VMD Tcl script that builds the backbone (N, CA, C; Angstrom):
set m [mol new atoms 528]
animate dup $m
set s [atomselect $m all]
$s set {name element resname resid chain x y z} {
  {N N MET 1 A 109.833 77.932 112.386}
  {CA C MET 1 A 108.934 78.649 111.500}
  {C C MET 1 A 108.554 80.002 112.095}
  {N N GLN 2 A 108.340 80.047 113.409}
  {CA C GLN 2 A 107.956 81.304 114.042}
  {C C GLN 2 A 109.073 82.326 113.922}
  {N N GLU 3 A 110.337 81.876 113.981}
  {CA C GLU 3 A 111.465 82.789 113.848}
  {C C GLU 3 A 111.448 83.471 112.480}
  {N N LEU 4 A 111.127 82.700 111.420}
  {CA C LEU 4 A 111.053 83.281 110.082}
  {C C LEU 4 A 109.928 84.304 109.993}
  {N N THR 5 A 108.793 84.014 110.629}
  {CA C THR 5 A 107.670 84.948 110.618}
  {C C THR 5 A 108.047 86.234 111.340}
  {N N LEU 6 A 108.686 86.115 112.498}
  {CA C LEU 6 A 109.115 87.301 113.245}
  {C C LEU 6 A 110.140 88.105 112.454}
  {N N GLN 7 A 111.041 87.418 111.770}
  {CA C GLN 7 A 112.045 88.102 110.969}
  {C C GLN 7 A 111.381 88.875 109.831}
  {N N THR 8 A 110.362 88.306 109.210}
  {CA C THR 8 A 109.638 88.973 108.136}
  {C C THR 8 A 108.932 90.216 108.656}
  {N N VAL 9 A 108.261 90.092 109.801}
  {CA C VAL 9 A 107.566 91.235 110.394}
  {C C VAL 9 A 108.563 92.329 110.773}
  {N N GLN 10 A 109.669 91.938 111.382}
  {CA C GLN 10 A 110.694 92.907 111.775}
  {C C GLN 10 A 111.249 93.637 110.547}
  {N N PHE 11 A 111.525 92.898 109.493}
  {CA C PHE 11 A 112.059 93.512 108.275}
  {C C PHE 11 A 111.044 94.473 107.655}
  {N N ALA 12 A 109.784 94.067 107.600}
  {CA C ALA 12 A 108.737 94.931 107.039}
  {C C ALA 12 A 108.596 96.215 107.847}
  {N N GLU 13 A 108.634 96.109 109.177}
  {CA C GLU 13 A 108.537 97.305 110.027}
  {C C GLU 13 A 109.741 98.211 109.835}
  {N N TYR 14 A 110.931 97.630 109.678}
  {CA C TYR 14 A 112.146 98.401 109.439}
  {C C TYR 14 A 112.048 99.185 108.125}
  {N N ILE 15 A 111.590 98.537 107.081}
  {CA C ILE 15 A 111.442 99.188 105.779}
  {C C ILE 15 A 110.390 100.293 105.859}
  {N N GLN 16 A 109.256 99.999 106.490}
  {CA C GLN 16 A 108.186 100.991 106.614}
  {C C GLN 16 A 108.661 102.212 107.396}
  {N N ALA 17 A 109.371 101.992 108.490}
  {CA C ALA 17 A 109.857 103.114 109.300}
  {C C ALA 17 A 110.844 103.971 108.519}
  {N N ASN 18 A 111.736 103.350 107.757}
  {CA C ASN 18 A 112.715 104.117 106.980}
  {C C ASN 18 A 112.062 104.879 105.835}
  {N N ALA 19 A 111.036 104.297 105.205}
  {CA C ALA 19 A 110.317 105.012 104.143}
  {C C ALA 19 A 109.585 106.221 104.728}
  {N N GLN 20 A 108.980 106.058 105.918}
  {CA C GLN 20 A 108.303 107.184 106.563}
  {C C GLN 20 A 109.297 108.256 106.983}
  {N N LEU 21 A 110.470 107.858 107.471}
  {CA C LEU 21 A 111.504 108.814 107.854}
  {C C LEU 21 A 111.957 109.626 106.642}
  {N N TYR 22 A 112.163 108.958 105.522}
  {CA C TYR 22 A 112.552 109.659 104.298}
  {C C TYR 22 A 111.487 110.679 103.905}
  {N N THR 23 A 110.218 110.263 103.972}
  {CA C THR 23 A 109.110 111.155 103.611}
  {C C THR 23 A 109.072 112.381 104.517}
  {N N MET 24 A 109.272 112.186 105.812}
  {CA C MET 24 A 109.255 113.317 106.749}
  {C C MET 24 A 110.434 114.257 106.524}
  {N N ARG 25 A 111.609 113.709 106.290}
  {CA C ARG 25 A 112.809 114.537 106.101}
  {C C ARG 25 A 112.783 115.306 104.777}
  {N N ASN 26 A 112.260 114.688 103.740}
  {CA C ASN 26 A 112.340 115.286 102.405}
  {C C ASN 26 A 111.011 115.832 101.897}
  {N N GLU 27 A 109.940 115.664 102.659}
  {CA C GLU 27 A 108.610 116.135 102.289}
  {C C GLU 27 A 108.196 115.650 100.892}
  {N N ALA 28 A 108.537 114.424 100.605}
  {CA C ALA 28 A 108.176 113.807 99.325}
  {C C ALA 28 A 107.996 112.309 99.541}
  {N N ASP 29 A 106.950 111.758 98.929}
  {CA C ASP 29 A 106.717 110.322 99.025}
  {C C ASP 29 A 107.661 109.570 98.105}
  {N N LEU 30 A 108.093 108.400 98.542}
  {CA C LEU 30 A 108.920 107.538 97.702}
  {C C LEU 30 A 108.042 106.802 96.701}
  {N N SER 31 A 108.559 106.595 95.520}
  {CA C SER 31 A 107.848 105.784 94.529}
  {C C SER 31 A 108.049 104.313 94.874}
  {N N PRO 32 A 107.183 103.444 94.371}
  {CA C PRO 32 A 107.399 102.006 94.607}
  {C C PRO 32 A 108.766 101.535 94.097}
  {N N SER 33 A 109.227 102.108 93.009}
  {CA C SER 33 A 110.537 101.751 92.473}
  {C C SER 33 A 111.647 102.126 93.465}
  {N N ALA 34 A 111.551 103.315 94.058}
  {CA C ALA 34 A 112.559 103.750 95.024}
  {C C ALA 34 A 112.553 102.850 96.258}
  {N N VAL 35 A 111.373 102.497 96.737}
  {CA C VAL 35 A 111.281 101.606 97.902}
  {C C VAL 35 A 111.860 100.237 97.551}
  {N N ALA 36 A 111.532 99.723 96.365}
  {CA C ALA 36 A 112.047 98.414 95.946}
  {C C ALA 36 A 113.574 98.423 95.897}
  {N N HIS 37 A 114.154 99.481 95.374}
  {CA C HIS 37 A 115.612 99.552 95.306}
  {C C HIS 37 A 116.231 99.723 96.693}
  {N N PHE 38 A 115.564 100.447 97.578}
  {CA C PHE 38 A 116.032 100.557 98.956}
  {C C PHE 38 A 116.011 99.182 99.627}
  {N N VAL 39 A 114.914 98.443 99.448}
  {CA C VAL 39 A 114.795 97.100 100.027}
  {C C VAL 39 A 115.897 96.201 99.480}
  {N N ARG 40 A 116.129 96.284 98.176}
  {CA C ARG 40 A 117.177 95.467 97.573}
  {C C ARG 40 A 118.527 95.781 98.194}
  {N N GLY 41 A 118.824 97.062 98.393}
  {CA C GLY 41 A 120.083 97.465 99.033}
  {C C GLY 41 A 120.206 96.923 100.449}
  {N N GLU 42 A 119.118 96.975 101.210}
  {CA C GLU 42 A 119.135 96.457 102.580}
  {C C GLU 42 A 119.336 94.945 102.596}
  {N N LEU 43 A 118.679 94.230 101.673}
  {CA C LEU 43 A 118.860 92.784 101.595}
  {C C LEU 43 A 120.295 92.439 101.189}
  {N N ALA 44 A 120.863 93.214 100.257}
  {CA C ALA 44 A 122.246 92.973 99.819}
  {C C ALA 44 A 123.221 93.219 100.971}
  {N N SER 45 A 122.995 94.270 101.746}
  {CA C SER 45 A 123.860 94.545 102.901}
  {C C SER 45 A 123.740 93.444 103.949}
  {N N SER 46 A 122.528 92.965 104.167}
  {CA C SER 46 A 122.324 91.940 105.194}
  {C C SER 46 A 122.962 90.606 104.792}
  {N N LEU 47 A 123.115 90.372 103.478}
  {CA C LEU 47 A 123.761 89.136 103.019}
  {C C LEU 47 A 125.198 89.038 103.527}
  {N N ARG 48 A 125.830 90.189 103.725}
  {CA C ARG 48 A 127.225 90.224 104.160}
  {C C ARG 48 A 127.364 90.214 105.676}
  {N N SER 49 A 126.249 90.139 106.391}
  {CA C SER 49 A 126.282 90.144 107.853}
  {C C SER 49 A 126.249 88.715 108.393}
  {N N ARG 50 A 126.356 88.589 109.692}
  {CA C ARG 50 A 126.308 87.266 110.315}
  {C C ARG 50 A 124.901 86.702 110.358}
  {N N LYS 51 A 123.899 87.577 110.347}
  {CA C LYS 51 A 122.501 87.127 110.386}
  {C C LYS 51 A 121.732 87.784 109.247}
  {N N PRO 52 A 121.848 87.254 108.040}
  {CA C PRO 52 A 121.121 87.862 106.914}
  {C C PRO 52 A 119.619 87.630 107.027}
  {N N TYR 53 A 118.850 88.553 106.456}
  {CA C TYR 53 A 117.402 88.381 106.411}
  {C C TYR 53 A 117.064 87.249 105.457}
  {N N ASN 54 A 116.154 86.377 105.863}
  {CA C ASN 54 A 115.681 85.311 104.990}
  {C C ASN 54 A 114.255 85.687 104.576}
  {N N VAL 55 A 114.152 86.640 103.643}
  {CA C VAL 55 A 112.869 87.230 103.285}
  {C C VAL 55 A 112.702 87.231 101.771}
  {N N ASN 56 A 111.613 86.633 101.301}
  {CA C ASN 56 A 111.189 86.761 99.910}
  {C C ASN 56 A 109.944 87.627 99.929}
  {N N LEU 57 A 109.814 88.551 98.985}
  {CA C LEU 57 A 108.651 89.416 99.042}
  {C C LEU 57 A 108.234 89.935 97.679}
  {N N LEU 58 A 106.971 90.345 97.648}
  {CA C LEU 58 A 106.410 91.068 96.521}
  {C C LEU 58 A 106.106 92.463 97.035}
  {N N LEU 59 A 106.539 93.472 96.317}
  {CA C LEU 59 A 106.315 94.844 96.724}
  {C C LEU 59 A 105.543 95.537 95.611}
  {N N GLY 60 A 104.398 96.054 95.947}
  {CA C GLY 60 A 103.564 96.716 94.957}
  {C C GLY 60 A 103.138 98.081 95.435}
  {N N GLY 61 A 102.821 98.941 94.508}
  {CA C GLY 61 A 102.340 100.268 94.853}
  {C C GLY 61 A 101.979 101.062 93.621}
  {N N VAL 62 A 101.518 102.279 93.882}
  {CA C VAL 62 A 101.155 103.202 92.815}
  {C C VAL 62 A 102.066 104.421 92.936}
  {N N ASP 63 A 102.727 104.780 91.853}
  {CA C ASP 63 A 103.628 105.926 91.859}
  {C C ASP 63 A 102.842 107.197 92.162}
  {N N PRO 64 A 103.284 108.005 93.143}
  {CA C PRO 64 A 102.524 109.200 93.512}
  {C C PRO 64 A 102.517 110.287 92.432}
  {N N ILE 65 A 103.442 110.248 91.504}
  {CA C ILE 65 A 103.508 111.273 90.454}
  {C C ILE 65 A 102.798 110.819 89.190}
  {N N THR 66 A 103.148 109.624 88.707}
  {CA C THR 66 A 102.579 109.152 87.435}
  {C C THR 66 A 101.252 108.422 87.625}
  {N N HIS 67 A 100.942 108.018 88.851}
  {CA C HIS 67 A 99.726 107.236 89.172}
  {C C HIS 67 A 99.696 105.900 88.444}
  {N N LYS 68 A 100.879 105.368 88.117}
  {CA C LYS 68 A 100.962 104.060 87.463}
  {C C LYS 68 A 101.322 102.996 88.500}
  {N N PRO 69 A 100.645 101.841 88.420}
  {CA C PRO 69 A 100.947 100.765 89.372}
  {C C PRO 69 A 102.230 100.033 88.986}
  {N N SER 70 A 102.864 99.445 89.983}
  {CA C SER 70 A 104.042 98.626 89.714}
  {C C SER 70 A 104.129 97.525 90.758}
  {N N LEU 71 A 104.769 96.436 90.377}
  {CA C LEU 71 A 104.952 95.282 91.241}
  {C C LEU 71 A 106.390 94.805 91.076}
  {N N TYR 72 A 107.037 94.517 92.201}
  {CA C TYR 72 A 108.426 94.068 92.190}
  {C C TYR 72 A 108.535 92.758 92.949}
  {N N TRP 73 A 109.351 91.861 92.430}
  {CA C TRP 73 A 109.630 90.570 93.046}
  {C C TRP 73 A 111.041 90.643 93.601}
  {N N LEU 74 A 111.197 90.353 94.895}
  {CA C LEU 74 A 112.510 90.343 95.541}
  {C C LEU 74 A 112.688 89.036 96.286}
  {N N ASP 75 A 113.925 88.529 96.312}
  {CA C ASP 75 A 114.179 87.331 97.096}
  {C C ASP 75 A 115.271 87.589 98.128}
  {N N TYR 76 A 115.558 86.592 98.930}
  {CA C TYR 76 A 116.493 86.755 100.040}
  {C C TYR 76 A 117.932 86.995 99.573}
  {N N LEU 77 A 118.237 86.725 98.308}
  {CA C LEU 77 A 119.566 86.993 97.760}
  {C C LEU 77 A 119.667 88.383 97.145}
  {N N ALA 78 A 118.653 89.217 97.370}
  {CA C ALA 78 A 118.593 90.598 96.902}
  {C C ALA 78 A 118.406 90.704 95.393}
  {N N SER 79 A 117.807 89.691 94.781}
  {CA C SER 79 A 117.420 89.786 93.371}
  {C C SER 79 A 116.175 90.660 93.296}
  {N N LEU 80 A 116.108 91.524 92.318}
  {CA C LEU 80 A 114.974 92.435 92.146}
  {C C LEU 80 A 114.539 92.387 90.692}
  {N N ALA 81 A 113.236 92.237 90.478}
  {CA C ALA 81 A 112.709 92.234 89.118}
  {C C ALA 81 A 111.331 92.885 89.105}
  {N N PRO 82 A 111.130 93.862 88.203}
  {CA C PRO 82 A 109.769 94.381 88.020}
  {C C PRO 82 A 108.961 93.347 87.234}
  {N N VAL 83 A 107.739 93.066 87.673}
  {CA C VAL 83 A 106.918 92.042 87.036}
  {C C VAL 83 A 105.483 92.541 86.883}
  {N N PRO 84 A 104.750 92.059 85.863}
  {CA C PRO 84 A 103.347 92.448 85.723}
  {C C PRO 84 A 102.444 91.681 86.692}
  {N N TYR 85 A 102.878 90.476 87.107}
  {CA C TYR 85 A 102.178 89.644 88.080}
  {C C TYR 85 A 103.207 88.684 88.633}
  {N N ALA 86 A 102.910 88.064 89.767}
  {CA C ALA 86 A 103.897 87.170 90.371}
  {C C ALA 86 A 103.230 86.188 91.310}
  {N N ALA 87 A 103.946 85.117 91.609}
  {CA C ALA 87 A 103.527 84.147 92.616}
  {C C ALA 87 A 104.765 83.700 93.374}
  {N N HIS 88 A 104.630 83.549 94.671}
  {CA C HIS 88 A 105.691 83.025 95.528}
  {C C HIS 88 A 105.215 81.714 96.112}
  {N N GLY 89 A 106.118 80.814 96.333}
  {CA C GLY 89 A 105.786 79.571 97.010}
  {C C GLY 89 A 105.997 79.704 98.507}
  {N N TYR 90 A 105.946 78.576 99.196}
  {CA C TYR 90 A 106.174 78.516 100.636}
  {C C TYR 90 A 105.302 79.499 101.413}
  {N N ALA 91 A 103.996 79.385 101.230}
  {CA C ALA 91 A 103.013 80.180 101.992}
  {C C ALA 91 A 103.213 81.676 101.819}
  {N N GLN 92 A 103.498 82.092 100.613}
  {CA C GLN 92 A 103.601 83.518 100.351}
  {C C GLN 92 A 102.340 83.986 99.630}
  {N N TYR 93 A 102.455 84.750 98.564}
  {CA C TYR 93 A 101.300 85.392 97.951}
  {C C TYR 93 A 101.318 85.276 96.439}
  {N N VAL 94 A 100.146 85.428 95.842}
  {CA C VAL 94 A 100.021 85.559 94.398}
  {C C VAL 94 A 99.526 86.978 94.159}
  {N N SER 95 A 100.074 87.681 93.183}
  {CA C SER 95 A 99.726 89.086 93.002}
  {C C SER 95 A 99.599 89.449 91.545}
  {N N ARG 96 A 98.962 90.570 91.310}
  {CA C ARG 96 A 98.893 91.158 89.984}
  {C C ARG 96 A 98.720 92.653 90.140}
  {N N THR 97 A 99.126 93.414 89.145}
  {CA C THR 97 A 98.896 94.847 89.187}
  {C C THR 97 A 97.677 95.138 88.344}
  {N N PRO 98 A 96.914 96.209 88.551}
  {CA C PRO 98 A 97.161 97.335 89.408}
  {C C PRO 98 A 96.807 97.089 90.861}
  {N N SER 99 A 96.127 96.025 91.167}
  {CA C SER 99 A 95.790 95.740 92.550}
  {C C SER 99 A 96.648 94.589 93.021}
  {N N LEU 100 A 96.988 94.580 94.261}
  {CA C LEU 100 A 97.830 93.533 94.807}
  {C C LEU 100 A 96.926 92.501 95.450}
  {N N LEU 101 A 96.665 91.407 94.747}
  {CA C LEU 101 A 95.782 90.354 95.249}
  {C C LEU 101 A 96.644 89.280 95.881}
  {N N ARG 102 A 96.229 88.783 97.055}
  {CA C ARG 102 A 97.078 87.842 97.771}
  {C C ARG 102 A 96.292 86.612 98.209}
  {N N LEU 103 A 96.948 85.453 98.167}
  {CA C LEU 103 A 96.364 84.245 98.709}
  {C C LEU 103 A 97.472 83.336 99.192}
  {N N PRO 104 A 97.189 82.455 100.167}
  {CA C PRO 104 A 98.223 81.554 100.662}
  {C C PRO 104 A 98.584 80.506 99.608}
  {N N LEU 105 A 99.873 80.214 99.498}
  {CA C LEU 105 A 100.350 79.224 98.532}
  {C C LEU 105 A 101.290 78.253 99.212}
  {N N THR 106 A 101.491 77.114 98.594}
  {CA C THR 106 A 102.516 76.186 99.044}
  {C C THR 106 A 103.560 76.088 97.942}
  {N N HIS 107 A 104.575 75.292 98.176}
  {CA C HIS 107 A 105.761 75.260 97.317}
  {C C HIS 107 A 105.457 75.198 95.819}
  {N N ASN 108 A 104.774 74.171 95.334}
  {CA C ASN 108 A 104.581 74.011 93.903}
  {C C ASN 108 A 103.332 74.685 93.364}
  {N N SER 109 A 102.522 75.278 94.226}
  {CA C SER 109 A 101.287 75.892 93.762}
  {C C SER 109 A 101.547 77.113 92.892}
  {N N ARG 110 A 102.720 77.716 93.026}
  {CA C ARG 110 A 103.001 78.895 92.219}
  {C C ARG 110 A 102.922 78.572 90.729}
  {N N TYR 111 A 103.245 77.327 90.352}
  {CA C TYR 111 A 103.189 76.961 88.948}
  {C C TYR 111 A 101.751 76.910 88.446}
  {N N TYR 112 A 100.841 76.481 89.301}
  {CA C TYR 112 A 99.436 76.463 88.907}
  {C C TYR 112 A 98.943 77.890 88.703}
  {N N CYS 113 A 99.279 78.753 89.622}
  {CA C CYS 113 A 98.812 80.140 89.528}
  {C C CYS 113 A 99.500 80.896 88.404}
  {N N LEU 114 A 100.796 80.676 88.219}
  {CA C LEU 114 A 101.498 81.379 87.145}
  {C C LEU 114 A 100.938 81.025 85.782}
  {N N SER 115 A 100.573 79.763 85.569}
  {CA C SER 115 A 100.019 79.395 84.267}
  {C C SER 115 A 98.669 80.080 84.037}
  {N N ILE 116 A 97.872 80.207 85.092}
  {CA C ILE 116 A 96.593 80.917 84.976}
  {C C ILE 116 A 96.840 82.403 84.718}
  {N N LEU 117 A 97.787 82.983 85.448}
  {CA C LEU 117 A 98.118 84.400 85.245}
  {C C LEU 117 A 98.690 84.642 83.848}
  {N N ASP 118 A 99.536 83.724 83.374}
  {CA C ASP 118 A 100.080 83.846 82.010}
  {C C ASP 118 A 98.962 83.898 80.977}
  {N N LYS 119 A 97.962 83.071 81.168}
  {CA C LYS 119 A 96.875 82.974 80.192}
  {C C LYS 119 A 95.924 84.166 80.253}
  {N N HIS 120 A 95.612 84.639 81.459}
  {CA C HIS 120 A 94.522 85.606 81.604}
  {C C HIS 120 A 94.956 87.057 81.836}
  {N N HIS 121 A 96.206 87.287 82.209}
  {CA C HIS 121 A 96.626 88.665 82.492}
  {C C HIS 121 A 96.817 89.459 81.202}
  {N N HIS 122 A 96.433 90.729 81.231}
  {CA C HIS 122 A 96.734 91.658 80.152}
  {C C HIS 122 A 96.976 93.035 80.781}
  {N N PRO 123 A 97.663 93.935 80.095}
  {CA C PRO 123 A 98.064 95.212 80.705}
  {C C PRO 123 A 96.904 96.092 81.178}
  {N N ASP 124 A 95.753 96.010 80.562}
  {CA C ASP 124 A 94.627 96.888 80.918}
  {C C ASP 124 A 93.607 96.187 81.814}
  {N N ILE 125 A 94.035 95.259 82.637}
  {CA C ILE 125 A 93.133 94.467 83.463}
  {C C ILE 125 A 92.443 95.348 84.517}
  {N N THR 126 A 91.186 95.042 84.783}
  {CA C THR 126 A 90.435 95.782 85.805}
  {C C THR 126 A 90.452 94.983 87.113}
  {N N LEU 127 A 90.020 95.632 88.179}
  {CA C LEU 127 A 89.955 94.954 89.467}
  {C C LEU 127 A 88.983 93.776 89.407}
  {N N GLY 128 A 87.847 93.947 88.762}
  {CA C GLY 128 A 86.874 92.858 88.631}
  {C C GLY 128 A 87.458 91.664 87.902}
  {N N GLN 129 A 88.196 91.916 86.827}
  {CA C GLN 129 A 88.839 90.829 86.095}
  {C C GLN 129 A 89.901 90.152 86.964}
  {N N GLY 130 A 90.596 90.957 87.761}
  {CA C GLY 130 A 91.604 90.401 88.670}
  {C C GLY 130 A 90.987 89.479 89.708}
  {N N ILE 131 A 89.818 89.860 90.217}
  {CA C ILE 131 A 89.119 89.010 91.184}
  {C C ILE 131 A 88.700 87.691 90.534}
  {N N LYS 132 A 88.271 87.746 89.268}
  {CA C LYS 132 A 87.919 86.507 88.560}
  {C C LYS 132 A 89.142 85.603 88.398}
  {N N ILE 133 A 90.293 86.198 88.097}
  {CA C ILE 133 A 91.528 85.421 87.974}
  {C C ILE 133 A 91.920 84.840 89.334}
  {N N LEU 134 A 91.751 85.610 90.387}
  {CA C LEU 134 A 92.037 85.117 91.731}
  {C C LEU 134 A 91.144 83.922 92.061}
  {N N THR 135 A 89.892 83.985 91.653}
  {CA C THR 135 A 88.969 82.865 91.858}
  {C C THR 135 A 89.459 81.634 91.098}
  {N N LEU 136 A 89.914 81.822 89.861}
  {CA C LEU 136 A 90.467 80.703 89.091}
  {C C LEU 136 A 91.671 80.091 89.813}
  {N N CYS 137 A 92.536 80.949 90.358}
  {CA C CYS 137 A 93.724 80.469 91.078}
  {C C CYS 137 A 93.333 79.670 92.320}
  {N N THR 138 A 92.421 80.203 93.114}
  {CA C THR 138 A 92.020 79.488 94.339}
  {C C THR 138 A 91.319 78.182 94.002}
  {N N ASP 139 A 90.498 78.185 92.960}
  {CA C ASP 139 A 89.833 76.943 92.551}
  {C C ASP 139 A 90.862 75.888 92.150}
  {N N GLU 140 A 91.875 76.298 91.409}
  {CA C GLU 140 A 92.919 75.362 90.968}
  {C C GLU 140 A 93.701 74.829 92.165}
  {N N LEU 141 A 93.998 75.699 93.118}
  {CA C LEU 141 A 94.719 75.251 94.312}
  {C C LEU 141 A 93.875 74.277 95.133}
  {N N LYS 142 A 92.597 74.566 95.263}
  {CA C LYS 142 A 91.707 73.664 95.998}
  {C C LYS 142 A 91.630 72.309 95.310}
  {N N ARG 143 A 91.675 72.300 93.982}
  {CA C ARG 143 A 91.601 71.059 93.219}
  {C C ARG 143 A 92.867 70.221 93.385}
  {N N ARG 144 A 94.012 70.854 93.361}
  {CA C ARG 144 A 95.272 70.125 93.263}
  {C C ARG 144 A 96.017 69.900 94.577}
  {N N LEU 145 A 95.740 70.719 95.577}
  {CA C LEU 145 A 96.524 70.634 96.804}
  {C C LEU 145 A 95.686 70.162 97.984}
  {N N PRO 146 A 96.292 69.349 98.826}
  {CA C PRO 146 A 95.549 68.849 99.986}
  {C C PRO 146 A 95.581 69.829 101.163}
  {N N ILE 147 A 95.117 71.058 100.930}
  {CA C ILE 147 A 95.087 72.045 102.010}
  {C C ILE 147 A 93.639 72.455 102.235}
  {N N ASP 148 A 93.350 72.804 103.449}
  {CA C ASP 148 A 92.027 73.305 103.776}
  {C C ASP 148 A 92.114 74.817 103.903}
  {N N PHE 149 A 91.551 75.538 102.932}
  {CA C PHE 149 A 91.570 76.993 102.996}
  {C C PHE 149 A 90.678 77.461 104.133}
  {N N LYS 150 A 91.210 78.266 104.999}
  {CA C LYS 150 A 90.452 78.782 106.140}
  {C C LYS 150 A 89.931 80.185 105.862}
  {N N GLY 151 A 89.962 80.606 104.646}
  {CA C GLY 151 A 89.536 81.951 104.293}
  {C C GLY 151 A 90.729 82.781 103.849}
  {N N MET 152 A 90.443 83.841 103.150}
  {CA C MET 152 A 91.508 84.694 102.624}
  {C C MET 152 A 91.176 86.151 102.903}
  {N N ILE 153 A 92.214 86.925 103.012}
  {CA C ILE 153 A 92.064 88.372 103.103}
  {C C ILE 153 A 92.613 88.932 101.800}
  {N N VAL 154 A 91.796 89.652 101.074}
  {CA C VAL 154 A 92.201 90.219 99.790}
  {C C VAL 154 A 92.190 91.729 99.924}
  {N N LYS 155 A 93.286 92.350 99.502}
  {CA C LYS 155 A 93.402 93.799 99.550}
  {C C LYS 155 A 93.865 94.297 98.192}
  {N N ALA 156 A 93.421 95.492 97.843}
  {CA C ALA 156 A 93.836 96.124 96.587}
  {C C ALA 156 A 94.648 97.360 96.920}
  {N N VAL 157 A 95.778 97.505 96.261}
  {CA C VAL 157 A 96.594 98.701 96.400}
  {C C VAL 157 A 96.210 99.612 95.239}
  {N N THR 158 A 95.605 100.765 95.562}
  {CA C THR 158 A 95.161 101.711 94.544}
  {C C THR 158 A 95.851 103.052 94.767}
  {N N LYS 159 A 95.616 104.000 93.873}
  {CA C LYS 159 A 96.205 105.330 94.050}
  {C C LYS 159 A 95.641 106.038 95.270}
  {N N ASP 160 A 94.481 105.560 95.781}
  {CA C ASP 160 A 93.871 106.147 96.972}
  {C C ASP 160 A 94.288 105.439 98.255}
  {N N GLY 161 A 95.075 104.398 98.167}
  {CA C GLY 161 A 95.516 103.652 99.340}
  {C C GLY 161 A 95.174 102.183 99.240}
  {N N ILE 162 A 95.187 101.505 100.375}
  {CA C ILE 162 A 94.903 100.074 100.425}
  {C C ILE 162 A 93.437 99.876 100.778}
  {N N VAL 163 A 92.760 99.046 99.992}
  {CA C VAL 163 A 91.328 98.819 100.154}
  {C C VAL 163 A 91.086 97.330 100.407}
  {N N ASP 164 A 90.266 97.007 101.420}
  {CA C ASP 164 A 89.866 95.618 101.656}
  {C C ASP 164 A 88.836 95.217 100.615}
  {N N ILE 165 A 88.995 94.028 100.048}
  {CA C ILE 165 A 88.096 93.514 99.017}
  {C C ILE 165 A 87.337 92.318 99.577}
  {N N GLU 166 A 86.025 92.322 99.390}
  {CA C GLU 166 A 85.191 91.187 99.787}
  {C C GLU 166 A 85.472 90.037 98.827}
  {N N PHE 167 A 85.837 88.866 99.369}
  {CA C PHE 167 A 86.141 87.717 98.517}
  {C C PHE 167 A 85.578 86.465 99.163}
  {N N ASP 168 A 84.693 85.787 98.456}
  {CA C ASP 168 A 84.065 84.570 98.965}
  {C C ASP 168 A 84.791 83.369 98.378}
  {N N ASP 169 A 85.555 82.678 99.213}
  {CA C ASP 169 A 86.287 81.502 98.742}
  {C C ASP 169 A 85.784 80.229 99.419}
  {N N ASP 170 A 84.524 80.236 99.844}
  {CA C ASP 170 A 83.970 79.094 100.568}
  {C C ASP 170 A 83.425 77.993 99.665}
  {N N LYS 171 A 83.332 78.238 98.365}
  {CA C LYS 171 A 82.714 77.222 97.509}
  {C C LYS 171 A 83.591 75.982 97.413}
  {N N VAL 172 A 82.954 74.847 97.338}
  {CA C VAL 172 A 83.652 73.569 97.215}
  {C C VAL 172 A 83.932 73.332 95.741}
  {N N VAL 173 A 85.167 72.961 95.434}
  {CA C VAL 173 A 85.574 72.730 94.047}
  {C C VAL 173 A 85.767 71.241 93.851}
  {N N LYS 174 A 85.121 70.695 92.843}
  {CA C LYS 174 A 85.246 69.277 92.512}
  {C C LYS 174 A 86.553 69.051 91.759}
  {N N SER 175 A 87.229 67.952 92.036}
  {CA C SER 175 A 88.445 67.655 91.293}
  {C C SER 175 A 88.090 67.177 89.894}
  {N N ALA 176 A 89.034 67.370 88.972}
  {CA C ALA 176 A 88.782 67.077 87.553}
  {C C ALA 176 A 88.594 65.620 87.271}
}
mol reanalyze $m
mol bondsrecalc $m
mol representation Tube
mol addrep $m
């Protein structure tokens, strides 16, 4: 498990360094779409190597020109899809645009969160509404899964950068 975590960190640092290099060389910031396509290309190239990256990820950001948020879902097979919201299993994240909200998940929990996101997401959602949806997701996970949440770190990706969000997930949820 630690090897997978190190591989994820290494891949993220590699992508970040290359995006910064592009920005310095061309004096222009990459859009989230450009970064997503670059990541997809790197994952596709690594598939043909002896040690491919085993990385599933959600990539979100705000376009520096249009100021519109976007979220992309990528998997280790280099599949890329723009999505309005997403959930990953296996201890990954649940997200929505315009802010990238994250929480720990397990394998089948993505179905619980996706159904909540399907019901409550709309294109003009505010950060406050997103936090309420995140609360619904965490409550559902606490109800259905035998995990002990040790706290969460919630961050929002905005046009001004990444912002830490105060999130209280200490409440005890009764099962149905």
